[in-house]
C-alpha positions as CSV (number, residue, x, y, z in Angstrom):
1,M,0.0,0.0,0.0
2,T,1.3,3.6,-1.0
3,D,0.9,6.8,0.8
4,R,-1.5,7.7,-2.0
5,D,-3.6,4.8,-1.0
6,N,-3.9,6.3,2.5
7,T,-4.9,9.7,1.4
8,T,-8.5,10.8,1.7
9,H,-9.9,12.1,-1.4
10,V,-12.7,14.7,-1.0
11,G,-13.6,14.9,-4.8
12,T,-11.8,16.1,-7.9
13,R,-11.6,19.8,-8.2
14,R,-10.1,22.3,-10.7
15,L,-8.3,25.5,-9.8
16,V,-8.9,28.2,-12.4
17,V,-6.9,31.4,-13.1
18,D,-8.6,34.4,-14.7
19,R,-5.5,35.9,-16.3
20,S,-7.3,39.1,-17.1
21,A,-8.2,39.8,-13.5
22,C,-4.8,38.6,-12.1
23,A,-2.4,41.6,-11.1
24,G,0.6,39.4,-10.4
25,H,0.8,40.1,-6.7
26,G,2.2,36.5,-6.1
27,L,0.2,35.8,-3.0
28,C,-1.3,32.5,-4.4
29,Y,2.0,30.9,-5.1
30,G,3.7,32.3,-2.0
31,R,0.9,30.8,0.0
32,S,0.4,27.6,-1.9
33,P,3.5,26.4,-3.8
34,Q,2.2,22.8,-3.8
35,V,-0.4,23.8,-6.5
36,V,0.7,27.2,-8.0
37,D,4.0,28.4,-9.3
38,C,4.9,31.6,-11.2
39,D,6.2,32.4,-14.7
40,D,9.0,34.8,-15.5
41,S,6.5,37.7,-15.3
42,G,5.2,36.9,-11.8
43,Y,1.9,35.5,-12.9
44,P,0.6,32.2,-11.6
45,V,1.1,28.8,-13.4
46,L,-1.0,25.8,-12.1
47,L,1.0,22.8,-11.3
48,H,-1.9,20.4,-11.5
49,E,-4.7,20.4,-14.0
50,L,-7.0,18.5,-11.7
51,L,-6.7,18.4,-7.9
52,E,-7.6,15.1,-6.3
53,L,-5.6,14.9,-3.1
54,D,-7.2,16.6,0.0
55,E,-3.9,18.4,0.6
56,H,-3.9,20.0,-2.9
57,I,-7.5,21.0,-2.5
58,A,-6.8,22.7,0.8
59,A,-3.8,24.4,-0.7
60,A,-5.9,25.6,-3.6
61,E,-8.6,26.9,-1.2
62,E,-5.8,28.9,0.7
63,A,-4.6,30.3,-2.7
64,V,-8.2,31.4,-3.6
65,A,-8.7,33.0,-0.2
66,V,-5.6,35.2,-0.5
67,C,-6.0,36.5,-4.0
68,P,-6.9,40.2,-3.6
69,E,-8.1,40.4,-7.3
70,R,-10.4,37.3,-6.9
71,A,-8.6,35.9,-10.0
72,L,-8.7,32.3,-8.8
73,T,-11.6,30.1,-8.5
74,L,-11.9,26.5,-7.3
75,E,-14.6,24.5,-9.3
76,S,-15.8,20.9,-9.2
77,A,-14.3,18.9,-12.0
């Protein structure tokens, strides 16, 4: 049995970035580097297309919460 087998899944989710709303503050990838990185201009790059692990979903929820431009949303996949 692997660690992945022991992880609770709460449902697949998708983190979405509205690049037209994003101002590149960097709070999302500073807070949640497990799911968000940045490009050379400081804008977010999503590390996972779909989020299945509860730890990734929790990190995405934190990224959404700290975005001052509300450019991130977490959707059901």
